[in-house]
N, C-alpha and C positions, 0 to 999 in steps of 0.2 A: 533894129534887134529883130529885123526881117531878114535881113542875112545872113547872120550867124546863128551858131547853136544858143539855146538858152541852157545853159549850166547850171546843175544844182547839186548839191550834196544831202542826202539823207540820213541823220543824227536817228538813233535805236530805230534803227532800219526795221527788226522783226525778219519776215520773211520777205521784205520788200513789196506789200501788197500795194500801200500809198504811192512807192516808185514806179509798179507796173502802170498805173494808171497817168501819173507825170509820163513816163515814158513812151504809152501809149495815142498822148497829146500832144508828142514832139517834141518833150525836154531830152536833154542829155545828163547822163547822169556821170561826176567826177567823183563821188564817190559814197560808198554805204558804208556806216559804222556799225559795228553789230556787237553785241560781247557772247551771244550764244554761238555755239560752234557749228550748231547743225542747220539753225539759221543762215550762218554766213556760207554754207556750203550751197543751200537752196540758193542765197542770194548769186553764188557765182555760175551754176546751173543756168538760173535765165539770165545771165549775163550772156552765156555760152550762147542758148537760145535764140536773144537778139542782135547777137554780130551776125551767128551763123545764116539766119535769115536773110539779115542784110546782105548777104556774100552768094545768097542764092544755095548755101551748101545744108539746108537744113534737114536733108534726110540724115547727115550725119545726126545731128540731135534726136530725131525718131530712133535712130537704133539703138543708142543710148538708154531711152526711158521707157524701150521695150524690153530693154536689157542685153541687145544684142554685144554690147562695148561696156566697156568700164568707164568709169568716170573720170579715171586718169586718159584713156583713151580720148575722151570727148575734150577734155581740157587743152592736149596738146591739140588743136584743130582751133583755139582762140589766144588771141596774143598776149604775153603776160601781163601787160599792163592794165589790162582789163579785169582780169581774176586778181591781179594785185590791189585793185581800188577798193576791193572788199575786205574793210579793216576788223581782225577779228577781236575787239579790246570792248574793256569798260570803259565809258566816257567817267574818269574824277579826277582828281588834284594830282595825280601820281602818272596818269596815260596824255594828256591833255598837250602838255611841248609838244610830245613826238610826234603825237596824231599831225598837230600843226606844220611840224618839219617836213612829214611826208607828202603834204598838200603844198608847201611852199610856191612851187614852180604855178601852182594856180589859181594863189592868191588873189589878182586882179581880176578873174576869169570867171566868178562865182555870182551868178545873176540871183538866185534864189538858194533858202533851206528850208527843208521839209524836213517832219520827223514830229512824235509825239514819245516823251520819257515813259517807263512803264508805269502804268496807272493805277496798279495797286496799292499804292498808300493813300488815291483820293476814293479808290472805289467804296461804298459801302458797307461791302464787307469790308473790308481793308480795316476801316475804323473800328473793328471790334477787337484790331489786335492790340495788346498793351505796349505802352509806349510811342503809340504810333506817332504824334509830333516828335520825334526823336529819327523817325525815321528818314535816313538819307534819301531815298527816293524823292522828298516833300521838295527836298533844294534841288534837282537836276535841272531845273527853267535855268539856273546858273550857269551849269555847264550849256544847256545850250544858249546861252547867253552870251558866253563866253564866242562862240565861233560865230555869232552876227559881229562880235566886236572885233574880232580877227579876218574875216572877210568880207565884211561889208555889203551882205546883196543887198541889190535894190528892193526884198520883197523877203517874209518868212511866211511858213501855213504849220501852224501847231494842233497836234489833235490832241484830243484825250476823253477820258471820260463826263460824266456831268458833275457827278460829286467834285471835282475840281471847283467847283463855283462856290459849295458851301462847307469845303472841307476846313476845319478849324474855320469855324464862324464867318468864311468869306477872306481871312486875313491871307490867305497862303496867294488866292487869287487877285487880290488887291497887290500883291507884292510883286508877283508875276509882271504884273501890267506896267507898276511903276518903275520897274526894273528895264523891260523892253523900251518905254518913253524914255530912261534914260539914257540908253544905247542911240537914240537918234528915230526911233520908229511911232508912227500913229499907229496905234493898235483897236481893233474889234475884232468881236465874238459874237458867234450865235450857236444855239443849238440845232445841228441838223440831223435829222433821220434818215439811215440809207434807203428806207424801202421807198424814198422820194425819188432816187436814183436811179431805178432800177435792179436794187437786191430786193433777193424774196425774204427778210429778215428786218424784226423791228431792231431796230441798234443806234441809239440814238449817242450820240459825241458833240463834244463843245471844239469847234473850230477856230481859231484863232489866226487872223491875218493882220500882218504887222508889214506897214510900208512905210518907205525911207519919205521923210517930210514932204521932199519935193516933188514926189508923183506919189497925192494920196488919192485911193481911189475907194476910199470907205471901205464898209464890208460889201462885195459884190453878189450880185443876182446869179446864182445858180443854175442853170436847166434841170427841170424836173422832169422826169418821165411821167408822159400824161396817161399810160396805164398803169395797174399796180396787176400784175403777176404774181401767181401763186407757187407754194412748194409741188406743188404738182406739175407746174408747168418746167420747173427745173431738176425735178428728177424723173418724167417721166421716159427717156429713150433707155434709161440706165436698166442692165441687166438685172433680176432680181437676182438676190442673195439670202443664202441661209447664215443664221450665225456662226462666226470663224470660217465660214469663204473667205478666200481671197484671191483678188488678179491683178495683178501686177498688169497687165493690158487684155483689155478685150473689146470686142467689136458692140455698136452700139446694138439695141435690139428693135430699133425702129426709126426712123427716118426724125431731124429736127424739126421739132414747132417753132412758132414765130416768138417765141422767149430766147430760145437758143440762139437763132439764129437774128433778134435785131440786135443783142447784146455779145455776139461773137463767143460765146460760149464754148463753141462747138467752131472751134477755129482752124476747118481746114484738113482735120487728120478723121479716120474712121476708125479709129478706137479711141477709147479713154482708159485711163491711167489710174493705178491705185485706186483701184474701187474693193477696199479690203475693210472688210467688219471684225469686231471682235469677237468673240467668243463669249457664252455667256452658260451660267447653272441654270440647274432647271426651274429653282425658286425663282430668279431671277425672271426667267420666259414666264411661268406661271403667271410674274407679274406685272411684265408688259402686257401680256395678255390683255387683263382687266383694263388696265391703263387706257390701251388701244378700243375696245368695245367701251367704254365708258364715253370716251371722248369723242371717238366717229358717231356712235347713237344717240349721244344726250349732249355732246357739248360741253363735259362737264369732265375736271382733272380728277384725278386720282389723289385720295387723301391717305395716308400712311395710316391714320387709325380705321380706315374703311377695311383695311386687308384682311382676309381669314385668319384666325390664328398661324393655323399651320405656314403661312407664307411671312409672318413675321422675325426679326432677328434680332431683337433687343425690345425694351419696354416702354423708350422714350416716346411717346407720343403729343411733346406740347412744341417741338420744334422741328425743323426742317420735314415738316408733314408732308410739302409738295417736292420732295426729290426726285418722284419719278413723275418725268413730264411727255408727252408725247409731242410733236414735231405735228402742226396745224397742218394740212395737207392742202385743206380747201382755203385758207388764206397765206399768212408770211408767218415764218418762224421765228419765237423769242430769241431774244439776242443771245449768240454763241461766244463763249467763254473758254480760257483756255482748261478749266476744270473738266472739260470733255476729254483730255487726255488722261486723267485719273478713272473713270467711265462713264458710261455712255446713259444714265439712269434717267437723266436730263434733257436726254436728245433719243427720244423713242421715235424708231422709222413709222410711218402712218398706215401705214398696210398691214392690214390684221395678218397675211398668208405670206409675210415677212417675218415679224415679231423679232425683233433685232432692236439695237441702236444703231444708228445711221453710220455710216462707211466712210472711210477719210475721203473719198469725192465727193459723197453726199455734201460735207459739211465743206467741202471748198467750194462745191458751188454754191450752199446758203452763203459766202459771200462772197461770192462772183468773181472767182478765179477762173481762167478759162483751164480748159480741159490738159491743155498740153504744159500746163503749170506743173513743174515737179517739186514735189516737196520731200528734201534730204531726213535722211536718218531714218530711226523706230517709226510703227506707226504710233505710239504716244507722242513720239518727237513731231510727227506730223501735225497732229493734231490738236498740238500746243501751239506749231505755229501759224496755225489754221485760225484757232481762236484767240490768240492775239494780234489778229492782222487787222490792217485798214483795208476793208470791201474795193477791190479795186476800181470798181464803177464807180462809186461814191468819189473816189480820187481822179479820176478821169472828167467827172464833173465839174470839180474843183479847177483842174490845172487845164482845161479848154479857156474857163474864164481869166483864170490866170494869166494865162499865156497872149490872150487878146489886150487883156489891161497892159503887157510889158511890152508888147509890140505897139502900142497906140506912138 
């Protein structure tokens, strides 16, 4: 194993946050499969980055993220087989045979499968939907298993939300484990918190590890960061923004600190991309100002019923009363989720002088994406991809240990 590449497939790949961690640990991506078109473009653009970096042509990539050349010009510098390895399709009964056909030449060369099916059906919020037990997303682990059966990798890494454990009174998780064991894997799981791995965010996730029975290593002990860093550490060098202000790229306002250097967030460039904030109306700005003051001065969250009457927009004061939430600058952020694409009320910047929701780049830093990671699509599309992603730093810690065990 030490003399050859360790190949993997990323299923339900999203913006490839999980893949980023595995690539940085030395794994080789054979394919990414994802149904969202913007996310697929993001994966292709990141694949272009890794390829051009390996060929010492990284300036071409920098020209693209600065807006100096088009995406088409960027992709002309990357082999077609790399771009074609990103498969934009929903994994279901109708598509899976065609996917297998595309990957047939790689059938004997897949060492690992990673990925996590869409988790909305398992989330606590998702369970309030009507007819949730018939949601087809509950059974996507079966599609995942079909890839295990087809490619017979040595191991797999399956990521999801903690709600998976208790969904349908634990029945879904019990069925999932039984199914993977039937396919020939010893299955282990733990709940991990991304903040233990250098991510400045409280983000708990279920990590399920499966090993072929002849190489059963149990649930590995992943290396944790010895020190906890803060949101202010992650945001320190970013230029200040006004609501609605946007910079496709802009110089940093100061030198990098220990956090940004240690975890390679600022990875070799002297500018930051996609520092883009959304505009806010005067009412929202008034609410944000109160929320920031209460949090910074008293460490108290703003409750909707406590707002002055002139700032209230409805009479419902019994549900979602914490819809306005400031990111804790002196600690770690609460969990970043895809809803950030719809509004920024739950992710208000802690700096009272900026009084806005966080920017695309700030959200990406809360998820530990490096600054040269470029998200394709609109501002909302970028926020959604970031909110759905696996933090690359967490994935990297997992990948390092998995690689060590596979190479034994």
